[in-house]
C-alpha positions in Angstrom: 0.0 0.0 0.0 1.2 3.6 -0.8 1.3 5.2 2.7 2.6 8.6 1.4 -0.6 9.6 -0.4 -3.0 9.2 2.6 -0.7 11.0 4.9 -0.4 14.0 2.5 -4.2 14.0 2.0 -4.8 13.9 5.8 -2.5 16.9 6.3 -3.8 18.9 3.4 -7.4 18.3 4.6 -6.6 20.3 7.8 -5.3 23.2 5.8 -2.0 23.1 7.8 1.5 23.4 6.4 4.0 20.7 7.3 5.4 22.9 10.1 1.9 23.5 11.6 1.0 19.8 11.2 4.3 18.9 12.9 3.6 21.1 15.8 0.0 19.8 16.1 0.9 16.1 16.0 4.4 16.0 17.4 5.8 14.4 14.2 9.1 16.0 13.1 8.9 18.1 9.9 11.7 16.2 8.3 9.8 12.9 9.0 6.7 14.3 7.4 8.6 15.4 4.4 10.2 12.0 4.0 6.9 10.2 4.4 5.0 12.4 1.9 7.9 12.2 -0.6 8.0 8.4 -0.3 11.6 8.4 0.9 10.6 6.6 4.1 7.7 4.3 4.8 5.9 4.7 8.2 4.0 1.8 9.8 0.6 1.1 8.2 -1.2 2.2 11.3 0.1 5.8 11.2 -2.6 7.1 8.7 -5.3 5.6 10.9 -3.9 7.2 14.1 -3.5 10.6 12.4 -7.1 10.4 11.0 -8.5 9.6 14.4 -6.6 12.6 16.0 -7.7 15.0 13.2 -11.4 13.9 13.5 -11.3 14.2 17.3 -10.0 17.7 17.0 -12.3 18.9 14.2 -15.7 17.1 14.8 -15.7 16.4 18.5 -18.9 18.5 19.0 -20.6 16.7 16.2 -19.7 13.2 17.5 -21.0 14.0 21.0 -24.4 14.4 19.4 -24.4 10.9 18.1 -25.1 7.9 20.4 -22.9 5.5 18.5 -20.3 2.9 19.5 -18.4 -0.1 18.1 -18.3 -3.5 19.7 -17.1 -7.0 18.8 -19.4 -10.0 18.7 -18.4 -13.5 19.9 -16.7 -14.2 16.6 -14.5 -11.1 16.8 -16.5 -9.3 14.1 -17.1 -5.5 14.6 -20.6 -4.0 14.8 -21.6 -0.4 14.9 -24.2 0.1 17.6 -26.6 2.9 16.9 -28.5 3.6 20.1 -31.0 6.1 18.9 -33.9 5.8 16.4 -33.6 9.3 15.0 -35.8 8.7 11.9 -39.0 7.0 12.8 -41.8 7.7 10.4 -45.1 6.1 11.3 -45.9 5.2 7.7 -42.8 6.2 5.7 -39.4 7.8 6.2 -39.0 11.5 5.7 -36.0 11.2 3.4 -35.7 15.0 3.2 -34.9 15.0 6.9 -32.3 12.2 6.4 -30.7 14.2 3.5 -30.4 17.3 5.6 -28.8 15.3 8.4 -26.2 13.7 6.0 -25.1 17.2 4.8 -23.5 17.6 8.2 -20.9 15.0 7.1 -20.0 16.5 3.7 -16.3 17.4 3.6 -15.3 14.9 6.3 -13.1 11.8 5.7 -12.6 8.5 7.5 -10.1 5.7 7.3 -11.0 2.0 6.7 -9.0 0.2 9.4 -8.5 -3.0 7.5 -7.0 -1.3 4.4 -5.9 2.2 5.3 -8.1 3.6 2.5 -9.1 7.2 3.1 -12.8 7.7 2.3 -14.3 11.1 1.8 -17.9 12.3 2.1 -18.7 14.2 -1.1 -21.6 16.6 -1.8 -23.4 13.9 -3.8 -23.8 11.4 -0.9 -26.9 13.0 0.7 -28.9 12.9 -2.5 -27.7 9.5 -3.6 -28.2 7.9 -0.2 -31.8 9.1 0.1 -32.9 9.1 -3.5 -31.2 6.2 -5.3 -33.2 3.5 -7.0 -32.3 1.2 -4.2 -33.6 3.5 -1.5 -36.8 4.2 -3.4 -37.6 0.5 -3.3 -37.2 0.2 0.4 -40.1 0.1 2.9 -40.8 -1.0 6.4 -37.9 -2.3 8.5 -35.4 -1.9 5.6 -36.2 1.7 5.0 -36.0 2.5 8.7 -32.7 0.7 9.0 -31.1 2.6 6.1 -32.4 5.9 7.4 -31.0 5.4 10.9 -27.8 3.8 9.6 -26.9 7.3 8.4 -26.0 8.1 12.0 -23.3 5.5 12.1 -21.7 6.2 8.7 -18.3 7.2 10.1 -17.9 4.1 12.1 -19.4 1.8 9.4 -16.7 3.1 7.0 -14.0 2.5 9.6 -15.0 -1.2 10.3 -15.5 -2.1 6.7 -13.9 -5.3 5.4 -13.9 -7.4 2.2 -12.7 -4.9 -0.3 -13.9 -5.8 -3.8 -13.1 -3.8 -7.0 -14.9 -3.5 -10.4 -14.2 -1.3 -13.4 -16.6 1.6 -14.2 -18.6 0.8 -17.3 -21.2 3.6 -17.0 -20.7 6.7 -19.0 -22.7 8.6 -16.4 -19.8 8.1 -14.0 -16.9 8.7 -16.3 -15.7 11.5 -14.1 -16.9 10.8 -10.6 -16.0 7.1 -10.7 -13.3 7.2 -13.4 -11.0 4.8 -11.5 -13.7 2.3 -10.7 -15.9 1.2 -7.8 -15.2 -0.6 -4.6 -17.6 -2.5 -2.4 -17.0 -3.2 1.3 -19.0 -5.2 3.9 -20.1 -3.5 7.1 -22.5 -4.2 10.0 -24.7 -2.1 12.2 -27.3 -2.7 14.9 -30.4 -0.8 15.9 -32.4 -1.1 19.1 -35.8 -2.7 19.4 -38.1 -1.2 22.1 -40.7 -2.9 24.3 -44.1 -1.5 25.1 -42.7 0.5 28.0 -40.2 2.2 25.7 -37.2 0.3 27.1 -34.6 -1.3 24.8 -35.5 -5.0 24.5 -32.7 -6.1 22.2 -30.8 -5.0 19.1 -31.3 -6.2 15.6 -28.1 -6.6 13.5 -27.9 -5.7 9.8 -25.4 -6.3 7.1 -24.7 -3.5 4.6 -22.6 -2.9 1.5 -20.6 0.3 1.4 -20.3 1.5 -2.2 -17.2 3.6 -2.9 -16.4 5.5 -6.1 -12.8 6.2 -7.0 -13.0 9.6 -8.7 -11.1 11.5 -11.3 -9.3 13.5 -8.6 -7.8 10.3 -7.2 -9.9 10.3 -4.0 -12.3 7.7 -2.9 -15.8 8.8 -1.9 -18.8 7.0 -0.3 -21.5 6.8 -2.9 -24.3 4.8 -1.2 -25.1 2.1 1.3 -27.0 -0.8 -0.2 -27.9 -4.4 0.3 -29.1 -3.8 3.9 -30.3 -7.1 5.3 -31.3 -8.1 8.7 -29.1 -11.0 9.8 -30.7 -14.2 10.9 -28.4 -14.6 13.9 -29.7 -14.0 17.4 -30.2 -10.3 18.0 -27.6 -8.6 20.2 -28.9 -8.3 23.7 -28.6 -4.9 25.4 
């Protein structure tokens, strides 16, 4: 894996010079220069650690508004636990509300722990996530699951596994997916409430994270599809 590019992208996303980034992170300027130029190769976990620090600094206030955590199941697989049902909808989901919520993430980026890939949230995600052909076909539990999964997108990206590539064959995406498409597997869980309003259990869902590799060389989350409730025993609270 080319470590230099993610490190440079992470630094540039902060708007800091190498000197400023050095002072902020404690990494010597010369070391940053060597990493970005490819003269030296840092450990693969370095981009992840830098991304976590930058996110903590820049979106701490936003994250405190989300009741989201990550756990491991008995088999060691990671699951994003979303503890609030923000988008309810007695009959149908208000996708305009979901779209407005997703706009808060535009411009952010997250790192997939298993690969080190830096994934950006572009301005097209809110509309695609809420208005894609896949979303339009959803109803009931599946629609509610996708709407509320939006709260856990940062963590769902970070725990993604099973990277799979395919070429772009659609002229519509000649620019925004010029370098092809990637699909990753992720999992999330939503609470199920009893009649008294207490959390009775959690239902676990599988989802596919669709990533477009754009003309600018960056990878962007495009949509979350194939959301399916798993048949395994729900995670007890």
